[in-house]
N, C-alpha and C positions, 0 to 999 in steps of 0.2 A: 505494499500500499503505499503512498506517496504523502511526503513529509507534508503538505497541501494537505490532503485530507486528512491526515490525522490532525492536521493543526486545526481543521474545523468541526471535527469531534467533539462535542462536547464532552466533560470532565466527568458530570453526572449523567447517567443515561435518564430517557424523558420517561413517564409512567407509559406511555404506547411501548416506548422501546425493551422497558423491564417485560412487559406484556410478553413480547414474542419469544422469552425464554419459557415460557412457557412449556412443559414437555409431552410428546405427539403418545397417543396410545401405542401399543406394538400394534394392535390388531389393525388402525388404521394403515401403519406401514407395510403389513400382510394384505392388505387390502388395492393397496395401490400398487405391489409386486404382481398381484394378481390382475388386473387390471391393463396393466405393461405388458404382461406374459398373453393374453386375450388377444388384445389390440393388434399384438404383432402376430403373431398366430393367423386373426382372422385377415390381415390383409396379405400375409404367405399363401394362408388358403387360397384368396380369392386369385390372387395371380397363377398360381396352379389350373384352376377352375375353370378362367377365363382362357387360356393356353390350350386345354385340353379341348374346350367347346368348339374351335377353331380348327382344331386336328395340327397345331403345332407342336413342333416337338424341340423342349430346350434344352439341351448338354447341362450336364448338371456342373459344371466351371460358369455357365450363363448363369445360370439359378442362381450361384454362391454370391457372383459379383452383384450380379440383382439385388440380393439379400444385401450385401454390404452397403451397395448405392443406396436402399431405402432408409438403412440405420440412418447414414448422415444425413439425409434431407430431413427424416424425421426428426435427428439430434437436432438441426435447425431449428424446427419448428419449436422444440420442449424447448431448446435454450431460449426463444422468440419470447416465450412465455411466462418464465420466470424472471426475464430481464425489463419487457415492455410493459408487462399488464401489471408489476410491482405498482406502477404510476395509479392504476384505479383503484387502489385499495388503499394507497395514503391516505386520500382524505377520509376517508371512514374509519379510518383508524386511529387516526388524530384528530379525530371530534368525537372520538369516543361511541360515533352511529353503530358500529359492530364491534366485537372480539377481531384481533387478529386472525388467528388461526380458520375460523368462521368467515369471517369476510376473503379470504384467498381460496376456499373450497369455493363458496359461492360463486365468484368471480371465475373462478375456473371451469364453473358449470355453465354459466352465460358466454364464455369464451367458445366453448362447444359447441354450443346451440346457434352463434354467431357463424362460425365454418359450415356449418350443416344446413343453414338457411341462406349463404351466399349465392351471390347468382353466379361468379365465375370470371366477372367482368375483368378482373384485376388480375387473374391466372395468368392470363398470357400476355398483358400489355408488359411485364418486365423483360419474359423471354422475346419479345418480338426486338429489343436490342442485341439481342447475338448475333455473329456473323451469320451471314446465309450460308455458306461453305458449311460451316458447323453442325448449323440446323440438318439441313442437307444430308448429313453423316455423322448423326446424331449415333446412332451404332456403330463408328469406327473409332478405334483408338483414340484417334485426335478428338472426338466428342465426349468420350468417357471423361478422357484429361481435363477438359472444358468442364464438363460439372463435379468431379472432384476437386477442382483446383477452386472453382466460386465458393462450393459447400465449405470446404474445408477454411478457405478464405474468412466466410462469414461468420462461421463456429468462433474462429481463433478471436477476429477481433472482439465479437461480444462477448465472451469470455473473460477477455482482458479488460474491457470496462468494466462488467460486472464486479470483479474483484476487486477494482479502485472505488465500487459505487457510484459510478456515471451512470447517469439515464443516456445510454446511447441511443440511437436508433437502428431498429434490427433493417428496417426497409431501408435506408442510405449505407448500410454495411453493404446490405444485398446489391442493390442495385450500384455501388460501387466496385463490387467483386467482378461482376456483369463487364461492366464497364474494361477494366482492366485485362480481362479474360480477350476482350476483343481488339484492343489495342495490342496485346501481345500478339494478338494471331496474324492482325497486321505487321507489323516487325520482324516477324518471325519469315513471313510468307513472302514480305518484300523481294527480297533477292532473287527469286524467281518467278518474277512476275507480279505479285501482290496477291491480297486477299481481302474480301471484306471484312471492316474494321468495326468500327461503331455507326450506326444510324444516329445520325445525330439532329435529325429531328425530331426522332422520335425521344432521344435521350432526354432532348430541350424540353419537351412536352411533360416527361414523366417527372425531369429532376425541377422542376418549376413549383411543383407541389410540392417538393421537400424544402425548398429552398423559402417559399413564403411562409411555412409550416409555423417557424418562432413568429414569424411578425403577423401571423393571423391571434395565433394565441395568445402573446401579449396584449394585445389592442381590444380583442374582444372580449375577452376575460373583463378587462379592466373597466370597460365601457360596462360590461353587462354587469359589472357591481356597482357600478355607480347606479344603471337605472333599477337596480335591485333595492337599494337605500332608498330611490324615492319614490320608489313606488310601493313596497311594502311597508317602510315607515314601521318596522319592528327592529329596535333595538337590539334585541337579544341575537337576530340572525348575524349579527356585526360582532357579538363578542366571542371570543376564547371560551374552551371548553373549562369547567372548574374540578380538577381533578380528576377522576374518573366518573364523571357521573355522565351519563346519555346527555342530547341535546333532546327539547322539547321534542313531541309527539311529532309535527308538522315537519319540520326542520328535519329531524333524520328522516322521516319518509321522504325529503325531498333528496337529501345526500345518499341515500341507499336507490333512489331510483336514477340518480343520474352514474354513479358506482357503477350500476349496472349496464345502463346506456354505454358506458365506454367499457365495459366490458363486451360486450356483446359485438359492440361495433368494431374493437379491435378483433374480436373472432372473424367477422366478416370480411376485413381487409388485407388484414398479413396472414389470415388461414390461407390465403388464394395463393399466395405467392409460392409457397411452399405445393404447393397442387400443383403450378405449372410446371416446377422442375421436375416432381415425380413424374407428371405426363411426358416429360423428354425424356428421362432415365427407362419408362416402360417402352416406351417408344422403338430406344435402341437396343433394346435389349429382347424383346417381346414385339414387334412391327405387326407380324399379323396381329395381333391381337388386339391392339391396340393404335397403330398407325388409322385406322378409320371409324369412326362414328357407327358401330354397326346397330345399332340401335335406332336408325331411321329408319322409318316405314319407306315400304315399297310403293305407295303414293305420292314420296316425298321427290319419286326419280323425274317425271314428265317437265315439273315445274324447274328442276335442278336444269335438265337440258334446254328447257325453252328459255332460262334465266341465261345461258350460255351463251345462247344463240344472239338472245337478243342484246348481248355484252358486246360481243364479236361485231356486232351489226354497227355498232358505235365506232369501235375502232378503224373498220375500215373505210367509214366515213370520214377519218381525221388520216389515211393514208397509210394504212397498214398495208406492208410489204410481204406476200406471202411466201413461205419458206418452208422444207420440211423439218418433221418435227425433230428429228435426232439433232439437228444444226438449231432448231428454236429452243430446246433447253439450255444448249449453254450461250445463245443469244442472251435471253433472257436471263439467265446466271450472273452473266457480266453486268447487264444493263442496272440488276438491282446492287450489285457490289458497285459501282461506278456513280449509282443516283440518277441515272438516266435513263429512266423510262416512258418519257415521252415521245422518244422517237419512231419514225416509219418503223421501222427495222426492230425496234423493243416491241411496237404495237403487233406486227405480224407475227412476231414470237408469241406474244401472248394467244394473240387467237390461233396460232396452231396448236400450242401446250395446251391452250382449255377446248379445242376441237379433239383432241384427245380424249382429254378427261370425257366430256360430256359423251362422246361415242364409246368409249369403255362401259363407263354405269349403266348406261341406255341399254347396250350388249348384256348386261349382266343382270339387270333389273332393279337392283337393288344393292347399296353398302355390303349389304348383310350377306349377299351373295359373292362379293368379290373372291375370287381364291387364293390362296396364301400367298401365291409365289407373285401375284401383280399388286398388292395390297400395299409395298413398302414404294414402289413407284408411282403408284396412282396419288398417293400421298404427296409424295414430293413434287409429283406435277401441281395439285393443287396448292400446296404451300406456295410454290414460286409465282403462281395466276393470283393467288389470292394479296402475297406483298408486293404482286406489280399493281394490282386494283387499288393496294391501301397509295401505294407513291402517288400514281396518276393523278387521283384525287385530290390529293394535298398540293400538287405543282399547277399554278395560276398559267404557266407555259403550256398545259393540253387546251385551254382555250375550248372549255366543255360548258354547256348550257346546263340551264339547272337538272331537264328532263334525262339528260345524258349522264350526270352526276348520278342523279337518281336511281338510273338502270343499272349503271355500277355496282352502287352502294348496294342493292339489294343482290346480286349478284354473289357479290364480297360477304353478305351475311349467308348467303347456303352451302360458301366455301367455308365459313367458318364453322355453324352447325353441321360439315363433315367430318371437322377436323380437329377442331380445337372443343371439349369435352371434357368431361371430371366423372368417372366412374364413382359410385355411390361409395364402397368401400374404402375408394383414396381421400374420399372426404370425410370420413367416419374417422381414419387413422392419423390423415393430420387434425382433426378435431378432438382427438383425445390427445396425441402427442402436445398439442398449445394448450389445451385446458390442464393435465395434469402437470406440465411444465408451470404453470401458475401458483402451483401449491408447494414448491421445491426453491429456495436459494431467491427466493423474494427480500428477505430484510435490508439486505445491504441499498436495493434502489429505494425502498419504504422510509428506511431513516434519512436519506439526501433529498426527497421532497417532501419529506412531510417536517424536517427541522433546520435544512442546512440553505434552502435560497430566501425565506425573508429571514427579517432580523426576529420576528414574534412568534408565539404560536400562531396557529391556522387558525383561521375563522369558521366559521360556520356557513359565512356568506362566501368566503377564500374561495373552499371545495368546491362549494355546489358551481361557482362561476368557470370556474377553471373544469370542470367535467360537462358540464354542459356545453362548452365551446368545445373542446374534447369528440364529443360523440357526436354533435353536431356536424363539425368539420370531418368528419370521417364517414359517415354515412353519407356527406354529398358529394365526396371523393366516390364512393363506391358507387353509386349511381351512374356516374362518370367513368369510372374503370381505370380510376387513376390512384396509385399508391400513395399514402402517404404515411408521415411518423406520427405515433401515437404518442410518442416519448415524447416530441418536438414541441406539439401543438399542447401536452400537455401542464409539462413542466415550467415552458415560456406563460403559458396561464395560469400556474401559482407566480409566476413573477409579477406579472401583467395587476394580479388581484392582489398582489402585496403592495405594489407601489401604490394601487388607486384607494387602499385601505393608511395607505399613510405608513407602515410595518417600515419601507425600506426594503434592502436586499443585501445577504452577506458576498462582499464582493470576492471572497476567494470561489465560493462554488458558483457564481455566473461566469466567472472566467472559465473556470475548467469545464462546463456546460457548453459553452462559447469554444472551448477547446477542441470536446470531443465533436462539437458537431461542424468544426472546420477539416479538424484533423482525418475525419472521418474517411470522405471519398477518396484523397491519394492514398492513406495509408492503406485501405481496402483496396484499391487496383495495383498498387504496390506487390501488395501481400498476392495476389489472386493472381496476377500476370506471373510473378516469381513461380509460382506454385504452379503455374498452367506451362511454362517452360519447361520446369524439372519434371514433370511428370510427361512431357511430349518428346524426350529426351527418351526418356525409360520405356514410353511406351515403342518408339521408334527402333532402339537399343536391342530390345526383344523383338523385334519383326510384328507386332500387331497394327 
């Protein structure tokens, strides 16, 4: 632990901190272990069943590799649980609204529900930052090096910041890890003609939410506290707890509601990031079972083919050049790597690849009937067309009118339904990892949020304001498919509420929070890029 953090810890622990040391019943530990074992067994059993249903044979080595990758991916969500969700319970613990151990179980349960009821829109927003060539070859040695590098980097940085009690953002860390792999991939392959790196247009969209989170949390929480003071005119809302006494009934209900809302919204947003990565792992290890959404009914096929034909018509009107499908795949891949998707050649390549996908899907009659040998290639073709459609729609140089954009958007939606889906067991596994993680290792972050941001004890109004802002912001971001940081929003919300209440801030902690916020991206990028280079070197040396 750093000297600054040690200096910021009070010499005498608060009443809330002392209650953290309440011993856990041995039965709870055994129940925890049982749930972990059952959850992982359910995930492994679901993979075996899915693979058997499509007739795919998975070698024992590949299966063990898949199990290891799932352990690391779910480990990321587990660490995310006790790292990020500690923010949600800090306010109810330090206002005596809930006992500490009950609060973390309560929060874990609503994190679980948040994951289970999530839309899945955020799951692939981070995945789209990854290089095109690695996504297309995710089952190769380089693809697995990418996945392990970014997951290990994210877990290591999260554990490091947790150890010193800093509320760092898991979203920030994961995105930095993804960007690091992308840049490393571009640098490693630059000598051999280059390769796709980072899609900075998508990265800018994702990073904008993370960069604005502290500002939104600080300003909105401060404003909300002022509004609460003016509207409610209840002096008790602006008081600190007296000893171990719980707050008045109405205020207590408000604080429990805000804790519940933050926990649920955290699960709905953060849980999806792990889902997207797990789907990449599954596509790489068992492409026949997971490359395509085989749950789509056959009745969807005619509409899919019609939408592909309509999109091709739009591109032909804008000068698409006809070319063979084998040539088209390479042309479209290079166009995506170079961010040059609005040329006649790129349009022609997209028409050719899209036409081949529509022809095959129509011939088989449904995605569920696509044979094992054809599934990975069809999925890659659909991914190329999907990403090209997304890139074209964002380019003003495409000169598309509203009707043409709507046609491409409709086709993109059908491509997404065919390739971007989350099986139920993946949701359950991630929900368990995030929910159970909430119940472990939460004390360090809780003490930082509850005692080391403001100069005085947290009041009821401060806790409610910070959590209402965090829950509302996260749910709004979830609606638009944007990953945001629960940690940044809530910790900055506590800071804003402290300033609005006139309590002031502890300089050491604010400097440390700002340093963690600034350092996370470059550190995670450097760590994941280095790990990717090391793992890729090992893969190539082993001939994989």
